[in-house]
N, C-alpha and C positions, 0 to 999 in steps of 0.2 A: 239177229244182230244187225244194227244199222251199219251200212257201209256208205262210204263217201265216193263220189265220182271224181275223176281227174279234173283238176281246175277249180274245184270247190274250195272255199275257205274253211280251214279247220283250226281251231284255237287250242294250242297246248297250254295248260295251266298247271302250275305247281300249287297244290293245296295242302295247307298244314293246319291241323286242328280246326277244320271247317272254314278256313279263310284262304283267300287267294294270295299267294306270295309272289307269283309272277304270272303273266299272260303274254302269249306270243301268237300273232296272226300268221298263218302258214297256208300254202297252197298244197292241195292233195296231188301227189304224183301217181300213186296207185294204192289200192286197198284190197287185199285178198287174205286168204287164210295164213299166208306166211308172214305178212307184215303190213302195217299201215305206213306208207312212205310219204313224207311231207317235206316242203322246202320253202325257203324264202330268199329274197335278194335284198341288197341294200335299199332302204326306204320302207321296209315292212314295219308295221306298227306293233308296239308291245307296251307292257306295263312292268315296272320293276320297283323294288324297294328303293327309297330315296337315298339310303346310305350306299347302296351299290352303284346307283347312278352318279352320285358325288365322287365315289372312288374311281369310276371309269373316266370321268371328266378331268379329275385332278391328278390321278395316278397315286393318290395317297393310300398306302396299304393299311395304315392305322384305321382309317375310316371304314375300309372294307372289312377289317377284322371285327368291327362293332356289329356287323350285320347279323352274325350268328347269335350273340347274346340278345339282340333285339327280337330275333325270331323266337328263341326259346322263351322269352318273357311275353310273347304275344304283343309286342310293342313295335309296330312298323306302319309306315305309310307308303302308298304307291304313287308313282308319277309316270307320265308318258315317256317312252324311250323309243327311238327309231333305230332299227337294225342298221349297222354300217360295216363297211370294209370287205365283207366276205359274202359269198353265196353259201347257204347252209342246207344240207339235205339230211333228214332224220329217218332212219330205218327202225321202225318200232315193232318188234315181234310181240305177239300176244302172250300174256301170262309169264313174263320174264322180268327180272329185276335190272334190266339194262336196255339201252337203245344204242344203236351204232350211228354216230353222226359223221358226216363228211363235210369238210370245209374246202371251198374252191376260191381261187382268185378270179374275180369277175373281169379283170382288166386284160387277161391273156387267154381267152377262150375257155375259161373255167378250169384251168389247170388245178388239179387236186393238191391241196396244201398238206393235209393229213387226215387220217381216220381218228375219231375221238369217241371212245366208248363212255357213255354217261350212265352211271349206276343210279337207279331210280326205282320207285315203286311201280308195280305193274299198271298198265293203262286201265283207266275206267272211262269208257266212252260216254260222251254227253251229247246233247242235241246240237252243240256248237263245235264239238271236236273231241278232246280227251283230257282227262285229268291224271296227274301223276305227282310225284314229289322227288326232287333231286336229293340223293343221299350222299352228296358232297365229293366222294372220291371219283377219280376219272382215270382212264387209260388212253394215252396218246400213242398213235401207231404211225410209222412211216408210210408214205403212199405205196411203196412196193412191198409192205408188210414184213420187211426184213428186221425191224427192231421196234421196240416199244418201251414206254416208261410210265410209271405210276405218277399221278399228279394229285396234289392237294391231300396228301396223307395227313398232314398236320391239321388241316381243317376238318377232316373226318374224325380225327382223335378228339378235337374240340367239340364236335357235334355229339360224339359219344358221351363226353363228360357232362354236357349240358342237357342230355336227354332228347336231343333232336333226332338222333339215330338210336332207336331202342334196341333191345336184345334180339327181338324178332327180325328187325331189319338187318341188324349186323350179321346174324346167321345167314340170312338170304343173300346178302352182299358177298360174303365169303364163298358161298356156293357159286354165285354168279361170276365171280372172278375166275374160278377154275373153268367154268363153262365157256367164257369168252376166250380165254387163252387156248383152250382146246379147239374152238372154232377157227382161230387164227392159224394155229399150227396145222390143222387138217383142211384148211381152205374151205370152210363151210359157210352157209348163210351168205351175207354180202361179200365175204372174203374169197368167194370162189374165183379162181383165176379166169380172166377174160369175161368177168361178169358184166362189164360195161360201166360199172359205177365210177371207176377212176376217170372216165372220159365223159361222164354225164353232163348234160347242159340243160338249163332250165328253159321252159317254153317261153319264147320272147313275147308271145301274144297275150300271156296271162297278165292281168293288171296287178299292181302292188296290193297285197292283202291288207285290210284294215280290221280292227277289232269291232265286233258287233256291240250294240248298246248294252246287252245283258252279260258282258264278259266277266263281270265280278259276282254274278249270281251263282252260287254253288248249288246245283240241282242236277245230279246225274240222271241220264236217260233211263 
């Protein structure tokens, strides 16, 4: 298995029916048998669907809601987007239907804002990083792990109706939900007490990651 060295660029891509739905340039923090951990700061380069970019810029939720029908119909265009506002760390364990993301405020010493579990298809490593696909529902967790709430359940239901989340994915997500809640309650994985993730800081010497020229070529390693 190809492993990445700390400081390398790794591109996370969401791939749906053989096409790139999003791409994000990240820096590798660590890569071992437990997880591939990657991060980015404001300024990192990415690609996103134009409907999502428009909704982020305008705040128009009606535009955002059009993204899923476009995805289901295979009718979308990508445009360049620059990551902003937060530092993001992604803890990606192998062969699981989730990743644990951590958001930090870059203005005050990377104070953790929240944990954020993204339910997604298991990673497929590529020569430039890894491919997955966001399965829409998320879990937002307080920094001290004392409380959590589900997010985007309505979007998940819409994805089910449109066939974006099929029966196989749905069953896997249901199992992954239970797995994640058990990890939080038992303080396992990145949720281990005093693990250091709540006070993690990005390496200041690492340059802002940019997307490679072949970031839209779907070609698993």
